[in-house]
N, C-alpha and C positions, 0 to 999 in steps of 0.2 A: 208660367215662368219653367219652375221645377221643369218640367214635361221639358222642357225646349234644351237648359242644363242637362239631363241625363241624355237624348239623343246625345247632343255635343261629346258628350263623355261615353258614350259607345262607338262615335262614331273615328275619335280617337285611340282608344283603345285597338277596333278594328285595324286600322289604318296602319297602329304601330306595330299590332303584331303582325300583318304581312310583310312592315317591312323586314323583324324580327327573322319573319320565316323566308326572305329571300336571301338572307345575309347567312340561311344555315349552309349552302350550296358551298362548291370546290372554295371560291375565296379568294382571296387579293394577295397579292405576293408585291412587298417595299422592297424598289433596287434604288437604293446609290450610287452611283454611275462617275465616273471619269464624262466630263463635257466632251471631250472625243469620241466619246462610244454615241452621244446622244442619236447619229442614224445612224449604224445598223441595231442599236436597243429597241427604239423605235418602230423597225419594219420587223424583231425581231417577236417583240411583244403583242403585235398584231398577228403574225402569224402563229402566235401560239394560240392568242384569245380562238381563234378561227378554231381550233382543233384542240381546245377545254371550253367547251360555253357556259359560259356561268364563271369566269375564270377572269380578274382583271391585272394587272402588270398594273402596278402605281409605278416613276420615273420619277428619281427625284435628280438631274444632273446639275454634279460640281465638283473644281477643282477635290483632287483625289484624295488631300489635307484635308481639303476641306469636309470631306465624306466621311475620313474616320473621325475627324472630331464630332462628329453628328453623332458618335456613336460612345467615341470614350468619354468625349464631356459633358454632353447635353442629350444623352440617353434616352437618345431617340429612336419610335420601334424600327424596326428592318426587321428584312429578310436574307438577303442577298448584297455583298458593298463588291466593285466592280472598278479597280484602280486603274490609270495607266501608267501605273508604276510596281512591279510584286514588292517590293521596297517597303511600302505602304502597309500594306496587309500583315505581311512579314514582322515587320517593327511595330507594330499602334495597335493590330488586331488580335494575330495572334500570339499566347496563346489564348490572354485571357478571354478577349471574343470570341473565338471561333480557332477549331483546333486544327485544319488542313487551310489550304489555300493552289488554286489550280493558274501556272500560266499559261494563258492562251494564244495571245497573238501577238506581234510586233509589227511598227514600223519603223516609220523617222524624220528626223526634221532637217523643212526645206526653209525657204527664205519663200515667199508667195507674197504675191501681186497683183492685180489688177494693167491693164494695156496702158492704162490713162498715166498709171504711176510716173512720177520724174524717170528718164533715161530709161524704160524698163525696154527701149532697142537695143541700148548698150549692157546692162546688166548681164554675169555672167558665172561661171562660180570660181573665176579665180577673179575677179576684179570685185565682187560683191559687197564687202568689207569700206571700198573708196565712195562708192555710192554711197551706201549708208552714213558714213559721215561726214558728206558734203551738208555745209551751214543749210540749202536747200530743200534736203530731203528730209523725211520723218521717219521712223519703225513705231512700227509697237512691239508686246512683248508679254507672259505673264507672268504672274506674281510666281517667284521662288515659293513664297511661304504659304502660299494656295495650290499650286500646279504643275509637274511634275514637268510637264512643260517649260513653266516657267526656271526651272535651274535646272533643265536639258537643255535650255538656249544658254544660260552660261556655262554650262559644259564645254556646247560649241565655240564658244567665243573664247574660252581660254585653250581648247585643244586648235579653233584654226590662230590663233598669234606661234606657239610650237609647230603649226605642218607648215603657214607659211609664212615663217620664220619673222616672226614681227612680233616684238618685243614691246607690251604696252599695248596693244591691239584690242583685248579685254576688259581694259581700265576706260577705254575711249570708247566703246562701245556701251559697257554698263555706266559710262556719264551720259550717256546721251538720253533724252525727249525720252528721261523719267515718269512724264507726263502722260504719257500713251500708255503705261501697266496695269496690265486688267486680272481680276482676280482667277480667270481661268482664257481656254486656249480661244473656245468658241467666241466670247466677248470681243477678241480683237478680226471677227470675221463682219462684224456689224462695221468698226472704224474703216477697214479697208471697202467696203460697196459705199459707206459714206462719203469714202474720198478723203476719211479726216487723217490719214494717212499711207502713206506714199508702199512699204512695205511690212510685214508681221514677218517674226521668227515663228514657223507652224510648224505640226505635224503635217505628215504627206497626204495621207486619208481625208483632211482637213477640209488639205487645195480642191484634192479631188472633189469629194463630196458638197462644193460649194462652186465647182466649175472653175477656179482660179486660176491663173496662169502662177508658176510656180519654180525655181533655178533648182536644182538639183543637188547635193556635193560633196563632194571627197568621201568614202567610207569613214577614211580617215577622222571625222571631224561630226557625220550626223548619227553617228548612236544608232545605226540602223543592219550594224553587220559584226555576229555574235562573232566570227574572226580577228574581231577587231576590241576587244573588250580588253588586253594589256596595252592599248594606249588608254582606251577612251577610262580606266581604272586610275590614271595620272593624274587625271583632273579631282574636284570636289566643290564644296561650299556648304555651308552652316544654315539648316531650313531653322521651321518655328516645328518643335514639338507634340509631344502626343498631350501635353498639360502645357495652363498661360505660360507664359514667361518660361520654358523653358527650351534648350534648341537642343539640335541634331544635324552632324553631317551627315551629305549623303555623298556616296563618288561616283563616277561615271558607270555606264553601263549598257548593253546595247540597249533598247527599248523592250520591256515583255510588259503586258495587259495581263493582271492577274486578276482569279476573281475568287470569294468566298462563300458560302451559309452559313451563315451565327450562329454561337451553339444557341439560345433563348429567338431566334428565332421566331414569330406565330405562324405563321407559315413552312415548317423547315420541311417538310415532306416536297411538297409542295413548290417551295424553293429547288430543292436538289431534282424535284424534275426539268424545272424551269434550266435549271445546268444542263441535265443533260441533253435536252432539244437544241440549249446554245450551241453545244462541243459535236454535235452530229455536221452530217457532210450536210446537212438544211442548214443550219446555222452558218456554219466554217461556208459558205460562196455565201452569204450576206455580207462578211465581214469580207472577202475575195472581191467580193464586186463594189464594196467601198472604203479600198485603198489599205485594206489592212491583212497582212495576208498572217495564216495560223503558224503558228509554231509547231514541227511537227517532228517529232512527238510530241504532243503537251506539257510538261514538269510540274515537277510538285516535291517540297519540300521536307516535304509529311503524307509519303504515299502509302503510309500503311493504316492515316486517319480517316482517309476518303473514305469515302459511303460503296457501299458491293458496285449497287449500278455504276457509280462513277465512275468505279477500277477497268471496267470491263470496256468503257467504250474508249478509256486512254492507251487502252492496247494498241488500239487502231489504228 
């Protein structure tokens, strides 16, 4: 019996040693990212892993504000954070948890739906609010306290009230269909595909990635045109802050996706290399294919603190 236990112990030791040895390779890259980045990031991760055998990119999608709170409140290990709004990283992550951030892609808000949605043949960029406010129509949006798409949907509603000369429009839209608010924008897709709601406020890229129909809205309200920043900045919304119970005000601005590598990233050098691949021509083509246009040139409010290898690619 003692002999059997010795053999069992030896077997466990050998297996444990093999596991430890296999973990000494290039290792893992942990990425907390906005839900609307799920499709392009999965493609980026797959391609990067092919080019770097032994590396595993672990992706955790969530609302951008939730991603930040995983770092600031829960202290979860993370190498890269990628947000749908550069404000989230620059306000909540830099400078305590990261030294720099890079803005790399943009987007716009649309009204997305399937053909079987009520009045889908009638809705357009002029009458969309009348259709959404009908009692027999339902629409979904994401939670402003969790997700930039949520507070950007609020911005859009407020801007629309001014643009269409409809006082009270935002209040009417915000008071409707509260049971269909979800934590992040990609959660809304399931509601549309299950025909649980007719319409949703959504990023154009997500609508394209899921083969949904969508109505494009005027630049004055869709948050997709940097030339309209003076208009976008006239609206704001209060959202959850970086600590429990705190609040902060976010102002309207054209959509900027950003990312950073954390100071205490378990695999800092690997993470920087992955960011370099993401910002390369190959990486940017993946974003274009998925409906997210690169910001040209890439932008940063901390250019002097960016790692040298990334500084070079930002010049391209």
